[in-house]
Backbone as CSV, one residue per row, in Angstrom:
resi,resn,N_x,N_y,N_z,CA_x,CA_y,CA_z,C_x,C_y,C_z
1,MET,0.847,-1.169,0.000,0.000,0.000,0.000,0.893,1.233,0.000
2,LEU,0.574,2.148,-0.883,1.297,3.416,-0.984,0.306,4.561,-0.854
3,TRP,0.735,5.676,-0.328,-0.131,6.850,-0.281,0.676,8.075,-0.687
4,ASN,-0.004,8.973,-1.374,0.599,10.206,-1.871,1.907,9.923,-2.621
5,GLN,1.868,8.890,-3.454,3.052,8.451,-4.185,2.810,8.600,-5.682
6,GLU,3.738,9.192,-6.371,3.626,9.356,-7.815,3.943,8.041,-8.513
7,VAL,3.149,7.697,-9.524,3.388,6.489,-10.315,4.096,6.901,-11.595
8,HIS,5.276,6.356,-11.818,6.038,6.656,-13.030,5.608,5.701,-14.132
9,THR,5.250,6.253,-15.277,4.777,5.455,-16.405,5.640,5.714,-17.634
10,ASP,5.565,4.792,-18.592,6.302,4.946,-19.851,5.736,6.096,-20.680
11,ARG,4.429,6.230,-20.647,3.756,7.298,-21.375,3.381,8.402,-20.395
12,GLU,3.234,9.608,-20.915,2.903,10.733,-20.046,1.453,10.641,-19.556
13,VAL,1.307,10.662,-18.248,-0.003,10.648,-17.611,-0.012,11.811,-16.628
14,THR,-0.915,12.753,-16.818,-0.914,13.946,-15.957,-1.393,13.648,-14.546
15,ALA,-2.426,12.826,-14.409,-2.939,12.476,-13.073,-2.301,11.156,-12.648
16,ASN,-1.169,11.250,-11.970,-0.438,10.032,-11.606,-0.152,9.944,-10.106
17,ARG,-0.958,10.630,-9.277,-0.737,10.606,-7.838,-2.080,10.488,-7.087
18,PRO,-2.693,9.282,-7.110,-3.912,9.112,-6.322,-3.566,9.117,-4.829
19,ASP,-4.575,9.267,-3.990,-4.320,9.315,-2.551,-3.735,8.003,-2.025
20,ILE,-4.289,6.880,-2.471,-3.837,5.567,-2.002,-3.729,4.619,-3.190
21,ILE,-2.661,3.816,-3.208,-2.483,2.775,-4.217,-2.342,1.454,-3.468
22,ILE,-3.232,0.515,-3.773,-3.167,-0.803,-3.137,-2.826,-1.806,-4.227
23,LYS,-1.624,-2.359,-4.122,-1.128,-3.301,-5.128,-1.114,-4.694,-4.503
24,ASN,-1.889,-5.610,-5.074,-1.977,-6.968,-4.564,-1.379,-7.902,-5.605
25,LYS,-0.134,-8.292,-5.401,0.565,-9.142,-6.368,-0.040,-10.546,-6.422
26,LYS,-0.517,-11.026,-5.285,-1.094,-12.368,-5.214,-2.335,-12.483,-6.097
27,GLU,-3.223,-11.501,-5.993,-4.455,-11.515,-6.784,-4.311,-10.767,-8.110
28,LYS,-3.134,-10.227,-8.371,-2.833,-9.481,-9.591,-3.815,-8.327,-9.806
29,THR,-3.974,-7.514,-8.748,-4.855,-6.364,-8.829,-4.159,-5.119,-8.303
30,CYS,-4.618,-3.991,-8.770,-4.143,-2.703,-8.277,-5.378,-1.812,-8.132
31,THR,-5.506,-1.200,-6.965,-6.646,-0.337,-6.707,-6.158,1.073,-6.439
32,LEU,-6.718,2.012,-7.162,-6.411,3.422,-6.964,-7.559,4.039,-6.182
33,VAL,-7.248,4.603,-5.024,-8.270,5.212,-4.174,-7.994,6.702,-4.102
34,ASP,-9.020,7.488,-4.361,-8.868,8.937,-4.246,-10.053,9.470,-3.456
35,VAL,-9.762,10.310,-2.484,-10.774,10.816,-1.564,-11.032,12.289,-1.853
36,ALA,-12.300,12.685,-1.758,-12.653,14.092,-1.918,-13.816,14.421,-0.999
37,ILE,-13.865,15.677,-0.572,-14.966,16.174,0.243,-15.479,17.457,-0.407
38,PRO,-16.320,17.314,-1.441,-16.845,18.491,-2.139,-18.106,19.026,-1.457
39,ALA,-18.606,20.125,-1.973,-19.913,20.624,-1.547,-20.948,19.562,-1.903
40,ASP,-21.998,19.473,-1.115,-23.004,18.423,-1.317,-23.558,18.385,-2.732
41,ARG,-23.762,19.524,-3.343,-24.346,19.548,-4.684,-23.392,18.993,-5.746
42,ASN,-22.116,18.826,-5.403,-21.125,18.352,-6.371,-20.670,16.914,-6.134
43,VAL,-21.329,16.187,-5.250,-20.884,14.842,-4.887,-20.897,13.896,-6.087
44,VAL,-21.992,13.857,-6.815,-22.111,12.940,-7.950,-21.108,13.308,-9.050
45,GLN,-20.987,14.603,-9.351,-20.048,15.050,-10.385,-18.606,14.720,-9.988
46,LYS,-18.280,14.902,-8.709,-16.906,14.655,-8.242,-16.543,13.179,-8.394
47,GLU,-17.502,12.293,-8.135,-17.233,10.862,-8.302,-16.885,10.561,-9.759
48,ALA,-17.655,11.102,-10.681,-17.391,10.894,-12.110,-16.051,11.507,-12.513
49,GLN,-15.737,12.690,-11.971,-14.462,13.348,-12.283,-13.276,12.499,-11.835
50,LYS,-13.369,11.943,-10.636,-12.261,11.127,-10.109,-12.039,9.886,-10.971
51,LYS,-13.126,9.241,-11.387,-12.993,8.050,-12.233,-12.341,8.403,-13.561
52,LEU,-12.769,9.506,-14.152,-12.205,9.947,-15.423,-10.743,10.399,-15.259
53,LYS,-10.463,11.085,-14.165,-9.127,11.625,-13.910,-8.058,10.528,-13.890
54,TYR,-8.368,9.380,-13.291,-7.372,8.320,-13.132,-7.512,7.179,-14.134
55,LYS,-8.398,7.336,-15.121,-8.590,6.290,-16.130,-7.303,6.020,-16.921
56,SER,-6.603,7.072,-17.353,-5.354,6.897,-18.117,-4.293,6.193,-17.280
57,LEU,-4.197,6.570,-16.016,-3.221,5.928,-15.129,-3.565,4.450,-14.955
58,CYS,-4.829,4.153,-14.808,-5.276,2.768,-14.649,-4.912,1.933,-15.887
59,ILE,-5.122,2.492,-17.050,-4.771,1.807,-18.301,-3.265,1.544,-18.364
60,GLU,-2.469,2.533,-17.997,-1.004,2.373,-18.001,-0.545,1.321,-16.986
61,ILE,-1.158,1.306,-15.823,-0.800,0.306,-14.799,-1.116,-1.097,-15.311
62,GLN,-2.279,-1.257,-15.944,-2.638,-2.555,-16.507,-1.623,-2.991,-17.557
63,ARG,-1.204,-2.046,-18.379,-0.255,-2.356,-19.455,1.143,-2.655,-18.911
64,MET,1.623,-1.809,-17.996,3.002,-1.940,-17.502,3.177,-3.051,-16.458
65,TRP,2.264,-3.127,-15.519,2.409,-4.066,-14.404,1.650,-5.371,-14.610
66,ASN,0.844,-5.442,-15.692,0.031,-6.615,-15.983,-0.880,-6.965,-14.793
67,LEU,-1.530,-5.938,-14.233,-2.455,-6.102,-13.112,-3.814,-5.535,-13.509
68,LYS,-4.875,-6.133,-12.986,-6.211,-5.569,-13.196,-6.325,-4.341,-12.307
69,CYS,-6.675,-3.221,-12.891,-6.709,-1.954,-12.155,-8.148,-1.486,-11.945
70,THR,-8.420,-1.004,-10.733,-9.739,-0.498,-10.380,-9.572,0.873,-9.736
71,ILE,-10.514,1.760,-10.018,-10.512,3.102,-9.421,-11.671,3.177,-8.436
72,ILE,-11.365,3.546,-7.196,-12.409,3.714,-6.185,-12.364,5.149,-5.680
73,PRO,-13.296,5.971,-6.135,-13.368,7.311,-5.563,-14.200,7.257,-4.279
74,ILE,-13.655,7.772,-3.205,-14.402,7.864,-1.948,-14.799,9.322,-1.800
75,ILE,-16.071,9.582,-1.991,-16.581,10.942,-2.009,-17.590,11.105,-0.876
76,ILE,-17.298,12.029,0.014,-18.209,12.338,1.116,-18.460,13.834,1.070
77,GLY,-19.717,14.214,0.917,-20.072,15.624,0.851,-19.679,16.358,2.122
78,ALA,-19.573,17.669,2.025,-19.127,18.489,3.154,-20.000,18.307,4.397
79,THR,-21.262,17.947,4.201,-22.131,17.722,5.355,-22.409,16.247,5.590
80,GLY,-21.641,15.381,4.933,-21.760,13.951,5.179,-22.515,13.166,4.141
81,ILE,-23.005,13.798,3.106,-23.718,13.078,2.055,-22.725,12.180,1.322
82,VAL,-23.116,10.921,1.100,-22.257,9.976,0.380,-22.902,9.614,-0.952
83,THR,-22.165,8.951,-1.816,-22.597,8.796,-3.204,-23.505,7.621,-3.501
84,ASP,-23.910,6.833,-2.534,-24.752,5.699,-2.891,-26.090,6.159,-3.472
85,VAL,-26.687,7.188,-2.938,-27.905,7.781,-3.487,-27.814,9.298,-3.349
86,ALA,-26.670,9.827,-3.657,-26.391,11.246,-3.402,-27.382,12.173,-4.090
87,SER,-27.754,11.881,-5.319,-28.660,12.800,-6.026,-30.004,12.891,-5.314
88,TYR,-30.491,11.781,-4.776,-31.755,11.808,-4.039,-31.611,12.533,-2.706
89,MET,-30.472,12.346,-2.044,-30.238,13.021,-0.767,-30.192,14.533,-0.950
90,VAL,-29.538,14.974,-2.004,-29.440,16.412,-2.271,-30.831,16.987,-2.554
91,LYS,-31.628,16.282,-3.365,-32.987,16.742,-3.658,-33.830,16.813,-2.384
92,ALA,-33.715,15.791,-1.553,-34.483,15.767,-0.304,-34.061,16.911,0.612
93,ALA,-32.758,17.145,0.711,-32.259,18.223,1.572,-32.733,19.585,1.080
94,LYS,-32.735,19.796,-0.233,-33.205,21.078,-0.784,-34.683,21.279,-0.498
95,GLY,-35.468,20.207,-0.609,-36.893,20.297,-0.332,-37.164,20.625,1.125
96,LEU,-36.431,20.004,2.015,-36.611,20.258,3.445,-36.099,21.638,3.841
97,GLN,-35.114,22.142,3.132,-34.530,23.453,3.454,-35.575,24.562,3.325
98,VAL,-36.527,24.391,2.426,-37.593,25.380,2.258,-38.453,25.448,3.525
99,LEU,-38.768,24.276,4.079,-39.598,24.212,5.283,-38.823,24.550,6.555
100,TYR,-37.559,24.167,6.565,-36.719,24.360,7.748,-35.434,25.088,7.347
101,PRO,-35.478,26.407,7.222,-34.310,27.151,6.725,-33.075,27.065,7.623
102,LYS,-33.259,26.777,8.908,-32.104,26.671,9.813,-31.605,25.229,9.942
103,MET,-32.166,24.334,9.139,-31.799,22.924,9.194,-30.342,22.725,8.763
104,ILE,-29.654,21.867,9.476,-28.308,21.461,9.063,-28.290,19.945,8.959
105,HIS,-27.473,19.444,8.090,-27.345,17.997,7.920,-26.265,17.514,8.874
106,ALA,-26.640,16.645,9.800,-25.659,16.060,10.714,-25.077,14.820,10.044
107,MET,-23.786,14.840,9.884,-23.111,13.749,9.185,-23.245,12.433,9.935
108,CYS,-23.552,11.394,9.220,-23.628,10.060,9.799,-22.294,9.364,9.540
109,LEU,-21.400,9.465,10.487,-20.063,8.889,10.343,-20.131,7.377,10.202
110,ALA,-21.023,6.750,10.945,-21.138,5.291,10.871,-21.487,4.851,9.447
111,HIS,-22.407,5.558,8.785,-22.792,5.206,7.426,-21.620,5.397,6.460
112,ALA,-20.911,6.502,6.599,-19.768,6.770,5.712,-18.689,5.703,5.885
113,LEU,-18.360,5.358,7.116,-17.339,4.326,7.375,-17.798,2.956,6.870
114,HIS,-19.080,2.683,7.035,-19.619,1.418,6.557,-19.457,1.304,5.038
115,ARG,-19.749,2.392,4.313,-19.609,2.395,2.859,-18.157,2.140,2.444
116,VAL,-17.219,2.774,3.134,-15.800,2.580,2.824,-15.403,1.129,3.100
117,ALA,-15.825,0.602,4.248,-15.483,-0.781,4.610,-16.065,-1.787,3.609
118,GLU,-17.283,-1.561,3.158,-17.902,-2.461,2.187,-17.138,-2.453,0.864
119,GLU,-16.667,-1.290,0.438,-15.869,-1.199,-0.795,-14.580,-2.006,-0.650
120,VAL,-13.913,-1.865,0.478,-12.660,-2.587,0.714,-12.922,-4.089,0.748
121,ARG,-13.972,-4.507,1.452,-14.300,-5.935,1.539,-14.608,-6.530,0.175
122,GLU,-15.257,-5.760,-0.678,-15.630,-6.246,-2.002,-14.403,-6.575,-2.850
123,TYR,-13.359,-5.786,-2.722,-12.185,-5.952,-3.579,-11.093,-6.833,-2.983
124,TYR,-11.119,-7.057,-1.674,-10.040,-7.812,-1.034,-10.613,-8.945,-0.195
125,SER,-10.531,-10.157,-0.738,-11.127,-11.320,-0.085,-10.467,-11.621,1.262
126,ASP,-9.169,-11.360,1.407,-8.494,-11.611,2.681,-9.045,-10.706,3.783
127,VAL,-9.301,-9.455,3.450,-9.880,-8.518,4.419,-11.285,-8.978,4.784
128,ASP,-12.043,-9.432,3.792,-13.401,-9.907,4.043,-13.383,-11.101,4.994
129,LYS,-12.473,-12.046,4.777,-12.364,-13.218,5.662,-12.001,-12.797,7.082
130,LEU,-11.092,-11.833,7.210,-10.700,-11.335,8.522,-11.902,-10.739,9.261
131,ILE,-12.697,-9.944,8.564,-13.874,-9.316,9.183,-14.907,-10.371,9.562
132,VAL,-15.150,-11.344,8.694,-16.111,-12.412,8.995,-15.676,-13.170,10.246
133,ASN,-14.388,-13.512,10.334,-13.884,-14.231,11.511,-13.948,-13.370,12.770
134,GLY,-13.682,-12.084,12.621,-13.787,-11.162,13.759,-15.214,-11.092,14.280
135,LYS,-16.185,-11.082,13.373,-17.600,-11.058,13.777,-17.959,-12.320,14.554
136,LYS,-17.430,-13.472,14.118,-17.717,-14.737,14.801,-17.235,-14.691,16.251
137,ILE,-16.080,-14.096,16.472,-15.525,-13.993,17.825,-16.436,-13.149,18.711
138,PHE,-16.897,-11.997,18.199,-17.733,-11.116,18.994,-19.127,-11.703,19.251
139,VAL,-19.644,-12.474,18.303,-20.962,-13.081,18.483,-20.924,-14.084,19.636
140,LYS,-19.809,-14.813,19.765,-19.681,-15.843,20.800,-19.161,-15.300,22.124
141,ALA,-18.784,-14.026,22.145,-18.232,-13.446,23.372,-19.325,-13.284,24.431
142,PRO,-18.986,-13.564,25.707,-19.991,-13.384,26.765,-20.266,-11.902,27.008
143,LEU,-21.474,-11.611,27.445,-21.847,-10.235,27.746,-21.286,-9.886,29.051
């Protein structure tokens, strides 16, 4: 795992420094993770921008390192909105803002962390096995 590390490629790639690079030689995969905290109205656009921004780097990594490359943008809006249904959340918040002008969105940290953990579990089977085994221990633990 590397963070804030520039990837040197044979061809010129302008976006070559994602926040985190996870290289799994055993499974022949490379995951580029980039995190952003935009304004709530820009959450969906920022996710698309991040995927497009690192597409060239992903192609070069696949070509040079012979690894399957995946881009995971982790986007959390400034007030905690996440991208699973971000467009609906933004619409709902705007509608409620008319009725409650002093309303603020309290960020749900548990939901944001859960989304990040689910993404990691999906791509890394060893991490998933570790979490499953950890859950088994806690289920059997005495109160």
